[in-house]
C-alpha positions as CSV (number, residue, x, y, z in Angstrom):
1,M,0.0,0.0,0.0
2,D,2.9,2.4,-0.7
3,R,2.0,3.4,-4.2
4,Q,-0.9,5.7,-5.1
5,I,-3.2,4.2,-7.8
6,L,-5.8,7.0,-7.7
7,Q,-5.4,10.7,-7.0
8,I,-8.5,12.9,-6.8
9,K,-8.0,16.6,-6.4
10,E,-10.7,19.3,-6.0
11,L,-13.2,17.2,-7.9
12,K,-16.4,18.9,-8.9
13,K,-19.5,17.8,-10.8
14,Y,-22.3,20.2,-11.3
15,F,-25.6,19.5,-13.1
16,K,-27.8,22.2,-14.6
17,V,-31.4,22.0,-13.7
18,Q,-33.9,23.9,-15.9
19,K,-36.8,25.5,-14.1
20,P,-40.2,24.8,-15.6
21,F,-42.0,27.7,-17.4
22,R,-44.6,29.7,-15.5
23,F,-47.6,31.3,-17.1
24,K,-46.4,34.8,-16.1
25,N,-43.0,34.4,-17.9
26,V,-43.8,32.1,-20.8
27,F,-41.9,34.4,-23.1
28,K,-38.9,34.8,-21.0
29,K,-35.8,32.5,-21.1
30,A,-35.9,29.5,-18.9
31,Q,-33.9,30.0,-15.8
32,H,-31.4,27.4,-14.6
33,K,-30.1,26.3,-11.3
34,T,-27.1,24.2,-10.5
35,V,-27.0,20.9,-8.4
36,K,-23.5,20.7,-6.9
37,A,-23.5,16.9,-6.7
38,V,-19.7,16.8,-6.0
39,D,-18.0,20.0,-4.9
40,G,-14.3,20.0,-4.2
41,V,-13.6,16.5,-3.1
42,S,-9.9,15.3,-2.7
43,F,-8.5,12.0,-1.6
44,N,-5.9,9.4,-2.7
45,V,-6.2,5.6,-2.9
46,F,-3.2,3.4,-2.5
47,V,-2.7,0.0,-4.2
48,G,-4.4,-2.9,-2.4
49,E,-6.5,-0.8,-0.1
50,T,-10.2,-0.3,0.2
51,I,-11.7,3.2,0.5
52,G,-15.2,3.4,1.9
53,L,-17.5,6.3,0.7
54,V,-20.5,6.7,3.0
55,G,-23.2,9.2,3.6
56,E,-26.9,9.8,3.1
57,S,-28.6,9.4,-0.3
58,G,-27.8,12.3,-2.5
59,C,-24.4,13.1,-0.8
60,G,-22.5,12.5,-4.1
61,K,-20.8,9.2,-3.4
62,T,-22.2,7.4,-6.5
63,T,-21.5,10.4,-8.6
64,I,-17.8,10.1,-7.6
65,G,-17.9,6.5,-8.7
66,R,-19.3,7.4,-12.1
67,L,-16.6,10.2,-12.5
68,I,-13.8,7.7,-11.7
69,L,-15.2,5.4,-14.3
70,R,-15.4,8.3,-16.8
71,A,-19.1,7.5,-17.3
72,I,-19.8,11.2,-16.9
73,D,-17.6,14.2,-17.5
74,I,-15.8,16.2,-14.8
75,T,-16.9,19.8,-14.3
76,D,-13.6,20.8,-12.6
77,G,-10.7,19.2,-10.8
78,T,-8.7,16.1,-11.7
79,I,-8.7,12.4,-11.4
80,Q,-5.4,10.7,-12.0
81,F,-5.2,6.9,-12.5
82,N,-1.6,5.6,-12.2
83,G,-0.3,9.1,-12.7
84,K,-2.4,10.0,-15.8
85,A,-5.4,12.3,-15.9
86,I,-8.3,10.2,-17.0
87,E,-10.1,13.1,-18.8
88,A,-7.1,13.3,-21.2
89,L,-7.1,9.6,-22.2
90,A,-8.1,8.6,-25.7
91,G,-7.7,5.8,-28.2
92,N,-5.7,2.8,-26.9
93,E,-4.9,4.5,-23.6
94,L,-8.6,4.9,-22.9
95,M,-9.3,1.3,-23.9
96,D,-6.6,0.2,-21.5
97,F,-8.1,2.3,-18.8
98,R,-11.5,0.7,-19.4
99,K,-9.9,-2.7,-18.9
100,Q,-8.1,-1.6,-15.7
101,V,-11.0,0.0,-14.0
102,Q,-14.3,-2.0,-13.6
103,V,-17.5,-1.7,-11.7
104,I,-19.9,-3.8,-9.6
105,F,-23.3,-2.2,-9.9
106,Q,-25.8,-2.0,-7.1
107,D,-28.6,-4.0,-8.8
108,P,-27.3,-7.1,-10.6
109,Y,-30.7,-7.8,-12.1
110,L,-30.8,-4.5,-13.9
111,S,-27.1,-4.5,-14.9
112,L,-27.1,-8.0,-16.4
113,N,-28.4,-8.3,-20.0
114,P,-31.6,-10.4,-19.7
115,R,-31.1,-11.6,-23.3
116,K,-27.7,-13.1,-22.7
117,S,-26.8,-16.3,-20.9
118,T,-24.5,-16.2,-18.0
119,R,-21.5,-17.5,-20.1
120,N,-22.1,-14.7,-22.7
121,I,-22.3,-12.1,-20.0
122,I,-19.0,-13.1,-18.6
123,A,-17.4,-13.6,-22.0
124,E,-18.4,-10.2,-23.4
125,P,-15.6,-8.1,-21.8
126,L,-13.1,-10.8,-22.7
127,L,-14.1,-10.5,-26.4
128,I,-14.3,-6.7,-26.4
129,H,-10.7,-6.4,-25.1
130,K,-9.5,-9.4,-27.1
131,M,-8.0,-11.1,-24.1
132,V,-8.7,-14.7,-25.2
133,S,-9.4,-16.4,-28.4
134,P,-12.9,-17.7,-29.2
135,A,-11.7,-21.2,-28.6
136,E,-10.6,-20.3,-25.1
137,I,-13.8,-18.6,-24.0
138,K,-15.4,-21.6,-22.5
139,D,-12.5,-22.6,-20.3
140,K,-12.0,-18.9,-19.2
141,T,-15.7,-18.5,-18.4
142,I,-15.7,-21.7,-16.3
143,E,-12.5,-20.5,-14.5
144,L,-14.1,-17.2,-13.6
145,M,-17.3,-18.8,-12.4
146,E,-15.3,-21.1,-10.1
147,L,-13.3,-18.2,-8.9
148,V,-16.4,-16.4,-7.6
149,G,-17.8,-19.6,-6.1
150,I,-20.7,-20.4,-8.6
151,D,-21.4,-23.7,-10.3
152,P,-20.1,-23.6,-13.9
153,N,-23.1,-25.7,-14.9
154,L,-25.2,-22.6,-14.5
155,R,-23.5,-20.9,-17.4
156,T,-26.3,-21.7,-19.8
157,L,-28.9,-20.0,-17.6
158,Y,-30.2,-16.4,-17.9
159,P,-30.1,-13.8,-15.1
160,Y,-33.8,-14.2,-14.3
161,E,-33.2,-17.9,-13.6
162,L,-30.7,-17.1,-10.9
163,S,-31.0,-16.0,-7.3
164,T,-30.0,-12.5,-6.3
165,G,-26.8,-13.9,-4.7
166,Q,-25.9,-15.8,-7.9
167,Q,-26.6,-12.7,-10.0
168,K,-24.2,-10.7,-7.8
169,R,-21.5,-13.3,-8.2
170,I,-21.9,-13.3,-12.0
171,A,-21.6,-9.5,-11.9
172,I,-18.4,-9.8,-9.9
173,A,-17.1,-12.5,-12.4
174,R,-17.8,-10.1,-15.2
175,A,-16.0,-7.2,-13.4
176,I,-12.8,-9.2,-12.8
177,A,-12.7,-10.8,-16.2
178,T,-10.4,-8.2,-17.6
179,N,-7.9,-8.5,-14.7
180,P,-8.6,-5.0,-13.4
181,T,-6.5,-3.2,-10.8
182,L,-9.3,-1.0,-9.5
183,L,-12.9,-1.9,-8.8
184,I,-15.7,0.5,-8.0
185,A,-18.2,-1.4,-5.8
186,D,-21.5,0.6,-5.7
187,E,-23.7,-0.8,-3.0
188,A,-22.3,-4.2,-3.8
189,T,-24.1,-6.0,-1.0
190,S,-27.5,-4.2,-1.0
191,G,-30.6,-6.4,-1.4
192,L,-28.9,-9.5,0.0
193,D,-29.8,-11.6,2.9
194,V,-27.4,-11.4,5.9
195,S,-25.8,-14.8,5.2
196,V,-25.4,-14.1,1.5
197,K,-24.1,-10.6,2.2
198,A,-21.4,-12.1,4.5
199,Q,-20.5,-14.6,1.7
200,V,-20.1,-11.8,-0.9
201,L,-18.0,-9.7,1.5
202,N,-15.7,-12.6,2.2
203,L,-15.5,-13.2,-1.6
204,L,-14.5,-9.6,-2.3
205,A,-11.9,-9.8,0.5
206,D,-10.5,-13.0,-1.0
207,L,-10.4,-11.6,-4.5
208,R,-8.5,-8.5,-3.2
209,E,-5.8,-10.8,-1.8
210,K,-5.6,-13.2,-4.8
211,L,-5.8,-10.7,-7.6
212,G,-4.2,-7.6,-5.9
213,L,-7.4,-5.5,-6.3
214,T,-8.0,-2.0,-5.0
215,Y,-11.6,-1.0,-4.1
216,V,-13.6,2.2,-3.9
217,F,-16.5,0.8,-1.8
218,I,-19.6,2.9,-2.0
219,S,-22.2,2.1,0.6
220,H,-24.8,3.4,3.1
221,D,-24.3,0.2,5.2
222,L,-22.0,1.4,7.9
223,G,-21.5,-2.1,9.3
224,V,-20.3,-3.4,5.9
225,V,-17.9,-0.4,5.5
226,Q,-16.5,-1.0,8.9
227,Y,-15.8,-4.6,8.0
228,V,-14.2,-4.1,4.5
229,A,-12.6,-0.6,4.4
230,H,-9.1,0.4,5.4
231,K,-10.1,4.1,5.2
232,V,-13.4,5.9,5.3
233,A,-14.6,9.2,3.7
234,I,-17.9,10.5,5.3
235,M,-19.7,12.7,2.8
236,Y,-22.4,15.3,3.2
237,L,-24.0,17.4,0.4
238,G,-21.2,16.9,-2.1
239,R,-18.2,17.3,0.3
240,I,-16.1,15.1,2.5
241,V,-16.7,16.1,6.2
242,E,-14.3,13.6,7.7
243,F,-11.7,11.2,6.4
244,G,-9.4,8.7,8.1
245,D,-8.5,5.2,9.0
246,T,-11.6,3.0,9.6
247,Q,-10.7,2.3,13.2
248,T,-10.1,5.9,13.9
249,I,-13.4,7.1,12.3
250,F,-15.6,4.5,14.0
251,N,-13.9,4.7,17.4
252,N,-13.4,8.5,17.6
253,P,-15.7,10.4,15.1
254,L,-15.2,14.1,15.5
255,H,-17.5,15.9,13.0
256,P,-21.0,16.3,14.5
257,Y,-22.5,14.7,11.4
258,S,-20.1,11.7,11.7
259,V,-21.0,11.3,15.4
260,A,-24.8,11.3,14.6
261,L,-24.3,9.0,11.6
262,L,-22.2,6.4,13.4
263,G,-24.4,6.6,16.5
264,S,-27.3,5.3,14.4
265,I,-25.6,1.9,13.9
266,P,-27.7,-0.8,15.6
267,K,-26.0,-2.3,18.7
268,V,-26.3,-5.9,19.8
269,R,-27.5,-6.1,23.4
270,E,-26.4,-8.6,26.0
271,I,-29.0,-10.8,27.5
272,G,-30.9,-8.8,30.1
273,E,-29.4,-5.5,29.0
274,V,-31.9,-2.6,29.1
275,R,-32.7,-1.2,25.6
276,I,-31.9,2.4,25.3
277,P,-33.8,4.1,22.5
278,F,-31.7,5.9,19.9
279,K,-32.2,9.6,19.8
280,S,-30.5,11.5,17.0
281,S,-29.0,14.9,17.8
282,L,-29.9,16.1,14.3
283,K,-32.9,18.2,13.6
284,G,-34.7,18.9,10.4
285,E,-34.2,17.6,6.9
286,I,-31.1,17.5,4.7
287,P,-31.0,20.7,2.6
288,S,-31.5,20.6,-1.2
289,P,-28.3,20.4,-3.2
290,I,-29.8,23.1,-5.5
291,D,-30.2,25.6,-2.7
292,L,-27.3,25.0,-0.3
293,P,-27.3,26.9,3.0
294,L,-24.9,29.7,3.6
295,G,-21.6,28.9,5.3
296,C,-21.1,25.3,6.5
297,R,-23.5,22.9,4.6
298,F,-24.3,21.1,7.9
299,Q,-25.0,24.2,10.0
300,S,-28.8,24.0,9.6
301,R,-28.9,20.7,11.4
302,C,-25.8,20.9,13.6
303,P,-26.3,20.9,17.4
304,K,-22.9,22.7,17.9
305,R,-23.5,25.5,15.4
306,M,-21.5,28.7,16.0
307,K,-21.7,32.1,14.4
308,R,-18.7,31.4,12.2
309,C,-20.5,28.3,10.7
310,L,-23.1,30.7,9.2
311,E,-20.5,32.7,7.4
312,S,-18.1,30.3,5.5
313,D,-17.6,26.6,4.8
314,P,-14.7,25.1,6.7
315,E,-11.9,23.4,4.8
316,L,-11.0,19.7,5.3
317,V,-7.8,19.9,7.4
318,E,-5.6,17.3,9.0
319,I,-5.9,17.4,12.8
320,D,-4.0,14.1,13.4
321,E,-1.9,11.9,11.2
322,G,-4.2,10.7,8.4
323,H,-7.4,12.1,10.2
324,K,-9.0,15.0,8.5
325,V,-12.1,17.0,9.5
326,S,-14.1,19.8,8.0
327,C,-15.4,21.6,11.1
328,Y,-14.7,24.9,12.9
329,L,-14.7,23.0,16.2
330,Y,-11.2,21.7,15.2
331,N,-10.2,24.1,12.4
332,Q,-9.5,27.5,14.0
333,L,-7.8,29.0,10.9
């Protein structure tokens, strides 16, 4: 873990939203507003490690995944993969990037082509990148299915004939078919039973060790992130509010949002232990990313809000080795 594979600096992604016409201004130009889905995010990922991106729905974590994949264009900032800016890649370099960076989508049923059999789904990236000859496809497909722990006899079946857990394994087999170095796992365990979820998590951990994979793990499941991630970035309204080693973040969260978020994790009670109802310190709803509050984005819900929080957004600063927080409780500059 001593070499950086991914460098993200001041990453921004804005979406224009057109306001609908009103009768009183039908002949005027339509006005636009901007959704700041990702707004100045910076972090690095080292070879062999797993970075967890967590936060409420709409915080921008999936958008970051799509930007890393170059599925959508960057508004501003840079993403470097192995030292090269991905927005500048073209031709053979872009094709090699597509091979090196793969994704496991949230819903395998929607991401697997219902018109293709399991073997054809896994074989497709192999053929696109010309990694094996047509004569070798069968053996390679069987090898990949065995690697993810699924019976090769199922290779003639279609996605709708498989269980959700089997579909997820096929999606993983397809993702690792090109021998990638970086995997974007977007809610890779959502919709799975507890036992199946544990199996998939163990599989991903085994593949990381066997294949030397690096993960950007996007999830709202804090328990899963605590289990798989080496480092965690907690996001709120397009920005990282806290970043650090998983153990540090979960044992000593500092940002008021992190404290409330991690405090919501269900706890297993001992026999006879009195149940203490969880009471969140947060009030109100998450603001709209179209109309962000002035100052700190969290100030409208923060129980420790100060006057300064209403005036400017704090920078993400390092307060301890590897531990960064965006909060005026710790950043006095």
